[in-house]
Backbone bond lengths (Angstrom), bond angles and torsions (degrees), N, CA, C in turn:
res aa  C-N    CA-C-N  psi(-1)  N-CA   C-N-CA  omega(-1)  CA-C   N-CA-C  phi
1 X - - - 1.446 - - 1.525 107.70 -
2 X 1.306 116.97 138.29 1.454 123.55 179.58 1.515 109.63 -99.89
3 X 1.309 116.57 141.43 1.456 120.71 176.13 1.512 109.12 -99.82
4 X 1.319 116.75 121.44 1.458 121.51 176.39 1.518 108.10 -80.43
5 X 1.320 116.66 121.80 1.454 121.06 -179.39 1.517 107.60 -110.50
6 X 1.291 115.75 110.45 1.450 121.37 179.66 1.512 107.94 -123.55
7 X 1.309 116.84 131.65 1.453 120.15 -176.04 1.511 111.00 -122.32
8 X 1.321 115.57 156.95 1.450 120.46 174.64 1.506 110.24 163.38
9 X 1.319 116.41 155.04 1.456 119.36 -179.18 1.520 111.08 -74.27
10 X 1.322 116.66 142.90 1.459 120.66 174.46 1.524 107.91 -72.17
11 X 1.284 116.83 156.50 1.459 121.19 -175.76 1.525 110.14 -53.99
12 X 1.329 116.82 123.02 1.465 122.43 -174.96 1.531 113.17 -74.06
13 X 1.319 116.81 -24.45 1.462 118.80 -174.12 1.526 113.06 -76.72
14 X 1.309 118.67 -8.04 1.458 121.16 -179.62 1.526 107.80 -84.04
15 X 1.328 116.88 120.94 1.457 119.40 -175.84 1.523 112.11 -121.72
16 X 1.297 118.97 -41.03 1.454 122.99 -176.29 1.533 109.90 -75.54
17 X 1.323 116.57 139.50 1.465 121.48 -178.65 1.527 111.44 -58.40
18 X 1.338 117.31 -39.57 1.465 120.82 178.63 1.529 111.45 -64.93
19 X 1.332 115.84 -38.10 1.459 119.70 178.18 1.519 110.99 -65.55
20 X 1.330 116.48 -39.74 1.461 121.20 178.48 1.517 109.62 -63.07
21 X 1.323 117.30 -46.28 1.457 121.61 179.89 1.532 110.85 -60.30
22 X 1.319 117.17 -44.28 1.457 122.18 179.11 1.529 110.50 -63.50
23 X 1.329 116.16 -43.35 1.463 121.38 178.52 1.528 110.77 -59.42
24 X 1.333 116.83 -45.67 1.467 121.92 -179.90 1.524 110.37 -63.05
25 X 1.312 117.09 -46.11 1.466 121.03 179.98 1.523 111.19 -61.78
26 X 1.328 117.18 -40.58 1.464 120.74 178.92 1.525 111.48 -64.74
27 X 1.334 116.24 -44.65 1.467 120.08 -179.68 1.521 111.54 -63.18
28 X 1.344 117.02 -45.93 1.459 120.25 -179.23 1.525 111.23 -68.44
29 X 1.331 117.23 -37.23 1.464 121.00 177.17 1.521 111.87 -63.90
30 X 1.331 115.95 -42.90 1.465 120.31 178.54 1.525 110.85 -64.60
31 X 1.324 117.23 -41.57 1.462 121.73 178.28 1.526 110.22 -61.54
32 X 1.331 116.26 -46.97 1.461 121.61 179.79 1.527 110.94 -60.10
33 X 1.326 117.52 -43.32 1.466 121.99 -179.99 1.526 111.80 -62.84
34 X 1.330 116.56 -43.78 1.464 120.27 -179.44 1.524 110.60 -64.93
35 X 1.324 117.11 -44.40 1.466 120.18 -179.37 1.530 110.31 -65.77
36 X 1.331 116.83 -41.08 1.462 121.11 179.67 1.521 111.87 -59.75
37 X 1.314 117.79 -38.97 1.451 122.01 -178.61 1.516 114.37 -90.77
38 X 1.319 117.47 3.47 1.460 121.62 -175.74 1.528 111.04 -80.29
39 X 1.320 115.98 148.98 1.461 121.51 -177.97 1.524 113.95 -70.38
40 X 1.355 117.35 -39.21 1.459 118.20 -173.47 1.525 115.15 -133.38
41 X 1.327 118.08 7.79 1.457 121.24 173.46 1.520 109.11 -104.25
42 X 1.326 116.17 142.62 1.459 120.93 -178.33 1.531 109.60 -147.09
43 X 1.334 116.14 136.35 1.458 120.27 173.92 1.521 107.35 -80.27
44 X 1.332 115.93 124.92 1.459 120.67 -174.97 1.524 112.33 -111.10
45 X 1.290 118.46 7.18 1.460 120.32 178.79 1.508 110.69 139.09
46 X 1.322 114.56 -173.56 1.453 119.07 179.23 1.511 110.55 -139.50
47 X 1.317 114.21 160.68 1.457 123.25 179.01 1.512 105.90 -118.03
48 X 1.327 116.66 111.25 1.461 121.56 -174.69 1.521 112.54 -65.52
49 X 1.314 113.81 147.54 1.450 122.26 174.81 1.513 108.99 -148.43
50 X 1.303 117.07 166.97 1.461 121.84 -178.72 1.524 113.08 -79.07
51 X 1.320 117.00 -24.15 1.467 122.04 -179.28 1.524 108.26 -130.74
52 X 1.338 117.84 164.79 1.472 119.55 176.93 1.533 112.84 -58.40
53 X 1.336 117.23 -30.26 1.463 120.50 178.53 1.518 111.82 -69.64
54 X 1.334 117.60 -24.00 1.465 122.08 -178.17 1.524 112.21 -100.81
55 X 1.321 118.77 -8.31 1.457 123.06 -178.36 1.525 108.18 -96.98
56 X 1.328 117.56 121.34 1.454 122.52 -175.61 1.519 111.42 -117.72
57 X 1.334 115.75 151.29 1.453 122.93 170.47 1.519 107.76 -105.84
58 X 1.323 116.73 138.32 1.461 121.05 176.00 1.517 107.39 -94.84
59 X 1.320 116.59 122.41 1.456 123.31 -178.73 1.525 108.23 -116.95
60 X 1.326 116.40 126.20 1.459 120.91 176.76 1.526 108.35 -96.36
61 X 1.322 115.04 132.19 1.457 122.12 174.07 1.529 105.78 -106.93
62 X 1.333 116.82 102.51 1.458 121.52 -177.02 1.524 112.27 -69.59
63 X 1.311 117.88 -27.06 1.464 121.27 179.60 1.522 111.07 -70.07
64 X 1.340 116.45 -45.07 1.464 120.94 179.01 1.519 112.56 -86.45
65 X 1.338 115.60 -8.31 1.469 122.37 -177.98 1.524 111.32 55.58
66 X 1.329 115.08 52.52 1.456 120.66 177.94 1.518 108.96 -149.88
67 X 1.311 115.32 172.04 1.464 120.77 179.00 1.518 109.15 -126.70
68 X 1.320 115.14 148.38 1.455 122.21 177.59 1.520 108.36 -123.96
69 X 1.308 116.20 152.40 1.460 119.96 167.73 1.517 106.39 -116.95
70 X 1.317 115.31 133.77 1.457 120.45 -179.10 1.517 107.90 -131.75
71 X 1.311 117.09 135.37 1.458 120.45 -177.10 1.523 110.57 -73.01
72 X 1.322 114.70 149.19 1.460 121.03 175.23 1.532 108.69 -58.02
73 X 1.313 115.89 -38.36 1.457 121.58 179.46 1.527 111.17 -58.99
74 X 1.340 117.27 -42.22 1.463 120.97 179.45 1.522 111.06 -65.67
75 X 1.334 117.00 -38.81 1.466 120.69 178.42 1.529 109.89 -63.46
76 X 1.320 116.77 -40.15 1.455 121.49 -178.14 1.525 111.48 -71.09
77 X 1.318 117.33 -42.16 1.465 121.83 -172.36 1.521 114.52 -81.21
78 X 1.326 117.93 -25.45 1.457 120.80 -172.36 1.512 112.71 -97.38
79 X 1.318 114.45 158.69 1.451 121.89 172.12 1.528 107.69 -65.32
80 X 1.325 117.00 132.31 1.459 122.03 -175.32 1.531 111.87 -57.79
81 X 1.308 116.90 -41.23 1.466 120.88 -179.83 1.528 111.03 -61.13
82 X 1.321 116.94 -40.21 1.464 122.04 178.79 1.529 110.75 -64.28
83 X 1.331 116.72 -43.64 1.469 121.63 -179.20 1.523 109.98 -64.39
84 X 1.325 117.49 -47.57 1.462 120.88 -178.79 1.526 110.70 -63.47
85 X 1.326 117.28 -41.32 1.468 120.65 177.51 1.521 111.24 -60.33
86 X 1.323 117.00 -42.11 1.460 120.91 178.70 1.530 111.17 -63.74
87 X 1.331 117.22 -39.59 1.459 120.95 179.22 1.537 111.49 -72.37
88 X 1.315 117.88 -32.61 1.466 121.22 179.22 1.525 112.08 -72.03
89 X 1.314 116.26 -42.54 1.463 120.96 -173.95 1.519 113.54 -94.53
90 X 1.321 116.48 -22.16 1.461 119.76 -174.87 1.513 112.50 79.89
91 X 1.316 116.85 3.97 1.463 121.28 -179.41 1.514 108.19 -99.36
92 X 1.315 115.98 116.72 1.454 120.10 177.94 1.519 108.69 -122.09
93 X 1.302 115.60 135.12 1.457 121.82 172.71 1.512 106.77 -130.42
94 X 1.284 115.91 148.32 1.455 119.56 179.55 1.526 109.18 -68.16
95 X 1.309 114.94 140.48 1.457 120.27 -177.84 1.520 110.94 -59.46
96 X 1.332 116.37 -37.02 1.461 119.81 179.78 1.520 111.66 -75.32
97 X 1.343 117.44 -10.96 1.450 121.28 173.29 1.507 114.93 69.29
98 X 1.314 118.57 36.63 1.452 121.00 176.17 1.519 107.62 -106.99
99 X 1.316 116.45 127.49 1.456 119.54 -179.86 1.518 110.57 -143.86
100 X 1.306 114.79 161.69 1.459 120.83 179.25 1.517 107.18 -113.43
101 X 1.313 116.95 111.14 1.457 121.18 -178.21 1.529 110.49 -112.45
102 X 1.291 117.61 -52.65 1.462 120.72 -173.55 1.526 112.16 -113.81
103 X 1.331 116.81 35.10 1.449 119.63 175.53 1.509 115.15 100.41
104 X 1.299 118.52 -6.00 1.457 121.08 177.49 1.525 108.85 -142.33
105 X 1.315 117.19 161.19 1.454 122.33 -179.14 1.521 109.70 -90.60
106 X 1.325 115.09 137.54 1.465 119.63 176.72 1.526 109.46 -148.29
107 X 1.326 115.97 158.24 1.465 121.24 178.19 1.523 109.09 -82.48
108 X 1.334 115.74 131.70 1.457 118.76 -178.25 1.522 112.63 -77.24
109 X 1.332 117.19 -10.90 1.463 119.90 178.46 1.527 111.56 -60.90
110 X 1.325 117.07 -26.02 1.459 121.31 -178.47 1.526 113.11 -91.13
111 X 1.316 117.96 -1.30 1.458 121.36 -175.46 1.517 111.42 -80.97
112 X 1.345 115.36 153.94 1.461 120.28 174.91 1.532 109.69 -83.75
113 X 1.336 117.02 173.42 1.472 121.88 -176.58 1.525 111.87 -59.23
114 X 1.299 116.61 -38.13 1.456 121.38 -177.91 1.532 111.72 -63.28
115 X 1.320 116.28 -45.62 1.468 121.03 -178.94 1.530 110.40 -68.07
116 X 1.335 118.23 -38.75 1.463 121.05 177.69 1.523 109.98 -65.93
117 X 1.338 117.34 -38.66 1.469 120.97 175.60 1.513 111.32 -61.62
118 X 1.322 116.36 -39.52 1.463 121.17 177.29 1.528 110.56 -62.64
119 X 1.330 117.10 -40.66 1.462 121.52 177.77 1.527 110.44 -62.84
120 X 1.327 117.37 -44.45 1.467 121.22 -179.55 1.522 112.76 -67.32
121 X 1.335 117.82 -26.73 1.459 121.61 -179.47 1.524 113.63 -82.13
122 X 1.313 117.23 -9.46 1.464 119.91 -178.98 1.518 110.30 -68.29
123 X 1.318 115.73 143.88 1.463 121.45 -179.72 1.516 109.61 -124.99
124 X 1.328 115.44 145.04 1.455 120.85 173.46 1.511 106.65 -78.04
125 X 1.302 117.00 132.27 1.450 119.86 -179.47 1.508 111.51 -145.99
126 X 1.285 114.22 172.68 1.475 120.24 175.62 1.525 106.45 -107.12
127 X 1.294 114.96 99.14 1.439 120.53 -176.62 1.526 109.53 -106.57
128 X 1.310 115.79 137.49 1.460 119.32 178.18 1.518 109.21 -143.83
129 X 1.307 114.75 155.19 1.458 121.65 178.38 1.516 106.82 -106.31
130 X 1.317 115.37 131.85 1.480 119.59 -179.48 1.498 109.94 -108.33
């Protein structure tokens, strides 16, 4: 199972506790509705945690024949379209766009089309030296 790691600041303009609760409920409700009506994504359960960052949902992608776990925190903090796209394609990039490709960390916002294409073409694999 792959863990989708999506980062980003929660909306700064929300200040009242009731507003935060309403915002969270709306985001989770919208996520649930989209997954429920989706052709090949399905919620298969959850993994309990003490905080939203530690509580994950297990999402099965029947098209890719794989499962992802995504934190409740990521669902709340991210744009719904971005989250669904990541679950559909299996391609996740950090919202802040920092990645380690050639031995050091750099922001992908400064990369050219060729380098970004190279990042998107990378695959997770089980590589070993014999």
